[in-house]
C-alpha positions as MATLAB code, in Angstrom:
seq = 'MALTNDMKSKVYLETTIVSYLTAAPTRDVVQAAHQQLTREWWNRRERFQLFVSQTVITEAGGGNAAAASRRLAALEGIRTLAVTAEAAELAAQFVRAQAMPEKAAVDALHVAIAVVNGMDYVFTWNCAHIANAAIRDKIEWTCREAGFEPPIICTPEELME';
ca = [
     140.732   53.058   78.325;
     141.351   56.842   78.128;
     142.785   58.311   81.158;
     140.982   60.918   83.034;
     142.444   64.128   84.181;
     142.398   62.757   87.962;
     144.648   59.875   86.834;
     147.064   61.872   84.817;
     150.373   63.457   86.550;
     150.441   66.942   87.055;
     153.321   68.895   85.368;
     154.481   72.258   86.214;
     155.870   73.984   83.110;
     158.636   76.377   83.996;
     159.298   79.192   81.562;
     162.241   77.588   79.760;
     160.011   74.968   78.351;
     157.810   77.210   76.347;
     160.737   79.301   75.497;
     162.584   76.231   73.865;
     159.223   75.070   72.400;
     158.706   78.295   70.488;
     162.102   79.558   69.824;
     163.448   79.970   66.217;
     165.841   77.132   65.005;
     169.449   77.644   66.375;
     172.908   76.353   65.025;
     173.851   75.778   68.724;
     173.726   71.895   68.749;
     172.772   71.675   72.560;
     170.038   74.260   72.163;
     168.790   72.526   69.088;
     168.669   69.322   70.899;
     166.690   70.727   73.700;
     164.191   72.358   71.236;
     163.740   68.940   69.595;
     163.228   67.090   72.705;
     160.667   69.798   74.008;
     158.792   69.544   70.665;
     158.548   65.659   70.887;
     157.396   65.990   74.440;
     154.890   68.647   73.672;
     153.419   66.376   71.037;
     152.799   63.848   73.717;
     151.424   66.371   76.399;
     148.030   64.979   76.502;
     149.229   62.351   78.679;
     149.571   64.942   81.530;
     147.852   67.784   83.328;
     149.708   70.842   82.672;
     149.957   73.890   84.819;
     151.941   77.205   84.714;
     151.863   80.166   87.194;
     151.347   83.847   86.540;
     155.231   84.098   86.912;
     155.483   81.865   83.867;
     153.130   84.037   81.947;
     154.817   87.281   82.992;
     158.372   85.744   81.978;
     156.883   84.400   78.703;
     155.456   87.585   77.885;
     158.718   89.570   78.251;
     161.416   90.383   75.544;
     161.016   90.451   71.907;
     157.497   91.060   71.098;
     156.860   88.396   68.312;
     158.677   85.623   70.526;
     156.653   86.540   73.461;
     153.509   86.315   71.321;
     154.528   82.750   70.270;
     155.166   81.885   73.825;
     152.057   83.101   75.153;
     149.957   81.472   72.360;
     151.311   78.335   73.190;
     150.483   78.780   77.061;
     146.625   79.358   76.033;
     144.515   77.052   77.747;
     146.920   75.674   80.311;
     145.626   76.188   83.844;
     147.418   78.961   85.818;
     148.283   78.718   89.254;
     148.416   81.629   91.764;
     151.466   83.006   93.482;
     150.355   82.672   96.988;
     151.788   83.872  100.170;
     152.473   80.404  101.013;
     154.550   79.727   97.875;
     156.418   82.883   98.371;
     157.427   81.888  101.948;
     158.656   78.508  100.670;
     160.672   80.300   97.737;
     162.213   82.478  100.674;
     162.879   79.121  102.790;
     164.803   77.672   99.649;
     167.051   80.764   99.578;
     167.572   80.731  103.385;
     168.609   77.069  103.331;
     170.752   77.684  100.375;
     168.951   75.081   98.453;
     168.895   77.891   95.644;
     170.984   80.996   95.544;
     169.384   84.524   96.204;
     169.837   85.566   92.604;
     167.552   82.663   91.577;
     164.604   83.984   93.777;
     162.373   83.760   90.730;
     163.484   79.988   90.217;
     162.904   79.221   93.809;
     159.319   80.858   93.285;
     158.657   78.383   90.324;
     159.603   75.417   92.231;
     157.740   76.765   95.420;
     154.450   77.209   93.414;
     154.629   73.767   92.136;
     155.383   72.169   95.457;
     152.408   73.974   97.342;
     150.037   73.045   94.602;
     151.070   69.358   94.637;
     152.541   69.121   91.215;
     154.162   65.632   90.479;
     156.725   67.037   88.244;
     158.503   70.568   87.652;
     159.471   70.592   83.958;
     162.417   72.701   83.092;
     165.576   73.173   80.987;
     166.948   75.548   83.793;
     169.825   73.188   85.019;
     171.766   75.888   86.784;
     169.036   76.482   89.586;
     166.284   73.997   89.150;
     167.182   70.722   87.543;
     170.326   70.391   89.227;
     171.701   67.262   90.957;
     173.827   69.182   93.282;
     171.036   71.019   94.847;
     167.974   68.792   94.261;
     168.474   67.081   97.884;
     168.378   70.420   99.405;
     165.110   71.512   97.644;
     163.689   68.176   98.617;
     164.769   68.446  102.281;
     163.492   71.995  102.602;
     160.095   70.859  101.193;
     159.842   68.064  103.637;
     161.026   70.357  106.398;
     158.123   72.655  105.389;
     155.480   69.805  105.247;
     155.298   69.090  101.778;
     156.209   66.329   99.352;
     158.538   67.468   96.798;
     157.942   66.932   92.996;
     160.192   65.287   90.671;
     162.349   67.960   88.984;
     163.355   66.956   85.468;
     163.851   67.954   81.871;
     161.782   66.746   78.777;
     164.339   64.224   78.043;
     163.764   62.725   81.538;
     159.832   62.513   80.891;
     159.533   61.134   77.631;
     157.479   58.222   78.441;
];
């Protein structure tokens, strides 16, 4: 039996995912492992409903023109979520609650967009400000205080079903 979109988990792809997916091979062992895991997960992506935001599109389109072109091409056909006032306010709440530092305001916006759109997962390699066990509780608490159920924040390695 094939799963319908309504039965599939909703995954918000933060910009680091498409960056690792499309990056040129590297000699850095950790980055190379992240690239490989991302590609393996990408080959199984049909099991999920994928979403990005205009923030992801903007970030993916920056930098080296050839790399940006590869990132944007990989994102074609993925549903784009709007950056709403509600998401912007929740992102500001993350910063005010010290769940995320002010310098990570864009990262807070990624999480907030996923939250207000009812995503099941936020998928990222940003382990400094998003997939970080030390701040995850604060993010979840802030979501619940604002009346939202928090998504599961994880890396490709954690969502390899």
